[in-house]
C-alpha angles and dihedrals in degrees: 000000000000123000132190127158109296091355134084138161127203122196130199138072099334124193109224130172092277095044137271123341131184097233151075137310114206121201125195126182092343098312138088111268099178147345116207133172149089122297117253135184123253090244093057089051096057094038096047134080103237123107113263116232117199135167112275114267119260119206118190096184116054122148097169152316142190090039096306131112127208091230091060096078120199111081094331095111090051090054089048093049091051094047091052093043088058085062095049101267103140097177134017147165118245105230124211131213129228106272141134112300094251090058092049091050091052092051091049092049089054091048097047098081093051090050086059102041132025113218115218115272098027142095120261113261103217093187141284134315105208101209097168161064097031095075138109115277091221093053101051096130101182094340115118116250101267101103115151136172113264128243122197091233091057094049091049091049091053091047089054087063098048132353111271107208097171131026121192115210135178099227097205094067117103113275095006097113091055089045092054088055091051095046094049089051088058095049101260122141112229126201129192115233149127087042143141090197123140128246088262091052090055094048089048091051092052091048089051090056109273108144107189150020125242115237093339115235093014121101095356138096111283135230119274122165092243097032107036093184125192090310088059093048089051095048092045101041116008121113090187140024138153122237133188106229097190087119088235102074094044129025112241089243091058091048088053091051092051091048090055093050108035115055092192098048107146135182130250131175101215079205121187132200087278092071110113092009137106123258113290144088123317140174122260108176105295092343132088112220131191126225115210138136090015096302141089121229145169118243091268091057097259112147108252110194119297149264093235124134124195097247087059089046089056092050091047092054092049088049090056089056104266116145111249093246090053092047088053090052089054094049097043124359101051093048090053091049090051088060092044094248117150096177100057133058094039138073102228134126110287097019121117115275094250110146145147126211118206137175122241088270087059093246114149116253105162138011125198122191117188090336094312115123106218123222097233095191090055097053104030 
């Protein structure tokens, strides 16, 4: 690695748009200037000795990390963005919890400055994933009991505080199919989730303009041969969906089934304040959750988000048998495409200089965000 003001180069096995090359990635003023090298096979990459350079991870579902929760306001989101950056996430969506409107507005006001400006040493906050409160009261999962039907005026009012990039909606609630049409017409991305809707509800939502499913399999009606549910609608019709590959929320066999069915399946962490922290109690919106045995749960045992980080998500996918280049697509490129971003999630000329450098055991060694090399020891 060579570094001069505004310029840097990273050498190793670099994953470009056409596959891996043994070569050099050049960054100038925060963006990729060039990628040069000789093509190599995936097997040579993992069996070699050179560093592995991948696009920085993109996480579209983050509730917390490092002991901090997005709903807490103040500098919590900055602490969260720094914790996840230390695990290779170069951009993320701050994700809300179901709560009274005043609490959601307060969280959005705290997030708004970070959606405008990225402080040094942190991941880029691309905007907000509004996961609640427009969900089904009988499919709360770990969400607090403040679910309400959505209105277009309310969504637009929240968007005026901080940019909403994703909105999760239960399609079976009154008025929500019409709302999906209205939101899509205004450029919002709508996902189906926290829903007891039928297969038919899911298909209708996709036809209305919904383009994804929130944490596929979790907090939604499951697949039965005579009642396919939302899971069936996703597997049969979805082009995109998010999934939590911590191997706790979703069985590896179900992950494999989703990979076969949904071309745009991308990974999220659904991380809570417990991510990057020791066992103990942590906030999740109005709830207190407990981290133990690698998971996060409410007092009644309900899974409540995760402790997953995106570097571990990558390792889990490779452990399931995905080629490294494919695992990278699922942890970076496809999420960027879901948001309509062409300058993130890929190492190509003109794209942002977001990169992770790993050893051949897929352990993180360097993180670059918009051309800035982060000091991992200082932010971890």
